[in-house]
C-alpha positions in Angstrom: -50.4 -34.1 13.2 -48.4 -35.5 16.1 -51.6 -36.8 17.7 -52.4 -38.7 14.5 -49.0 -40.3 14.4 -49.3 -41.2 18.1 -52.6 -42.8 17.6 -51.3 -44.7 14.6 -48.2 -46.0 16.5 -50.2 -46.8 19.6 -52.8 -48.7 17.7 -50.2 -50.8 15.8 -48.4 -51.4 19.1 -51.5 -52.7 20.8 -52.4 -54.9 17.8 -48.9 -56.4 17.6 -48.9 -56.9 21.4 -52.1 -58.9 21.0 -50.5 -60.9 18.2 -47.7 -61.7 20.6 -50.1 -63.3 23.0 -52.5 -64.9 20.5 -50.0 -66.3 18.0 -49.6 -70.0 18.0 -46.2 -70.0 16.3 -43.5 -68.7 18.7 -41.5 -67.3 15.8 -44.5 -65.2 14.7 -44.9 -64.1 18.3 -41.3 -63.0 18.5 -41.6 -61.1 15.3 -44.7 -59.4 16.5 -42.9 -58.5 19.7 -40.2 -56.9 17.6 -42.8 -54.9 15.7 -44.3 -53.8 19.0 -40.8 -52.6 20.2 -40.4 -50.6 17.0 -43.7 -48.9 17.5 -42.7 -48.0 21.0 -39.5 -46.6 19.7 -41.5 -44.4 17.2 -43.5 -43.1 20.1 -40.3 -42.1 21.9 -39.3 -40.2 18.7 -42.6 -38.4 18.9 -41.9 -37.5 22.5 -38.6 -36.0 21.4 -36.6 -38.6 23.3 -34.2 -39.8 20.6 -31.8 -41.4 23.1 -34.6 -43.6 24.4 -35.7 -44.5 20.9 -32.2 -45.6 19.9 -31.8 -47.5 23.2 -35.1 -49.2 22.6 -34.0 -50.3 19.1 -30.5 -51.4 20.1 -31.3 -53.1 23.4 -34.7 -54.6 22.8 -35.0 -55.1 19.0 -31.3 -56.0 18.7 -30.2 -57.8 21.7 -33.3 -59.1 23.5 -35.0 -60.3 20.3 -31.9 -62.1 19.2 -31.9 -63.8 22.6 -35.6 -64.8 22.2 -35.1 -66.1 18.7 -32.0 -68.0 19.9 -34.0 -69.7 22.7 -36.9 -70.5 20.3 -34.5 -72.2 17.9 -32.8 -74.1 20.7 -35.9 -75.7 22.3 -38.0 -78.3 20.5 -41.0 -76.2 19.6 -43.2 -79.1 18.5 -42.8 -80.8 21.9 -43.4 -77.6 23.8 -46.6 -76.8 21.9 -48.1 -80.1 23.0 -47.6 -79.3 26.7 -50.2 -77.1 28.5 -48.6 -74.5 30.6 -51.7 -73.8 32.7 -53.6 -77.0 33.5 -57.2 -76.4 34.2 -58.0 -73.8 31.5 -57.2 -70.2 31.0 -59.6 -68.7 33.6 -56.9 -68.2 36.3 -54.6 -66.5 33.8 -57.5 -64.3 32.6 -58.4 -63.3 36.1 -54.8 -62.4 36.9 -54.5 -60.4 33.7 -57.7 -58.4 34.6 -56.4 -57.8 38.1 -53.0 -56.6 37.0 -54.6 -54.3 34.4 -57.0 -52.8 37.0 -54.0 -52.3 39.3 -52.0 -50.5 36.6 -55.0 -48.3 35.7 -55.5 -47.3 39.4 -51.8 -46.5 39.8 -51.7 -44.4 36.6 -54.8 -42.5 37.4 -53.9 -41.9 41.1 -50.3 -40.8 40.5 -49.3 -37.3 39.7 -45.9 -38.6 38.6 -47.3 -39.5 35.2 -48.9 -36.1 34.6 -47.7 -34.2 31.5 -45.7 -31.2 32.5 -43.5 -28.8 30.5 -39.9 -30.2 30.5 -37.3 -27.9 31.9 -34.9 -26.6 29.3 -31.7 -28.7 29.5 -28.9 -29.2 27.2 -28.7 -32.7 25.5 -25.7 -33.7 27.5 -27.4 -32.7 30.8 -30.4 -34.9 29.9 -28.2 -37.9 29.3 -26.3 -37.3 32.4 -29.5 -36.9 34.5 -30.9 -40.1 32.9 -27.8 -42.1 33.6 -27.5 -40.8 37.2 -31.1 -41.7 37.8 -30.8 -45.2 36.3 -27.6 -46.2 38.0 -28.2 -44.4 41.4 -31.9 -44.5 42.1 -32.9 -47.6 40.1 -29.7 -49.7 40.5 -31.5 -52.6 42.2 -34.2 -53.1 39.6 -31.6 -52.7 36.8 -29.4 -55.4 38.4 -32.5 -57.6 39.1 -33.5 -57.5 35.4 -30.0 -58.5 34.4 -30.1 -61.5 36.8 -33.5 -62.5 35.5 -32.2 -62.4 31.9 -29.2 -64.5 32.9 -31.4 -67.1 34.6 -33.6 -67.2 31.5 -30.5 -67.9 29.3 -29.3 -70.6 31.7 -32.8 -72.2 31.8 -33.0 -72.1 28.0 -29.6 -73.9 27.7 -30.7 -76.5 30.3 -34.0 -77.1 28.4 -32.2 -77.3 25.0 -29.7 -79.9 26.2 -30.5 -83.4 25.0 -30.5 -86.1 27.6 -27.5 -88.3 27.1 -27.9 -92.1 27.6 
């Protein structure tokens, strides 16, 4: 039964991720991204990680999607659609996508870190404590880098949304 739900959630997540990339309307793309985040949250529930599922919903569906929609509403979408982001066609972007996908596949297949093992029996409080210690001790630099990147994106959106005076 769990495998059936996982396949359902994973299939819907992949389809909504494709809609994010292929949608022409940025609002439709943002809504598809929100649906993808919800599917990933459902997978976390199947993995018996309710804390990650709730964090996924609060942080990504709540905060990040509001930020995305705020930026979409601030910029002039009609003008942005007329500009091409990759001059010269989509071949370089496709080649980069295939290269990154192959790299991810090699890393996942060659790493024993992603192998499925039986989790050690821990109390709920101990799991949260271990997660927070790992996040803020071992992965502090990537965590802070992500916050700086989000801040730069917000400042960039404000600069793009400002109308030229004069």
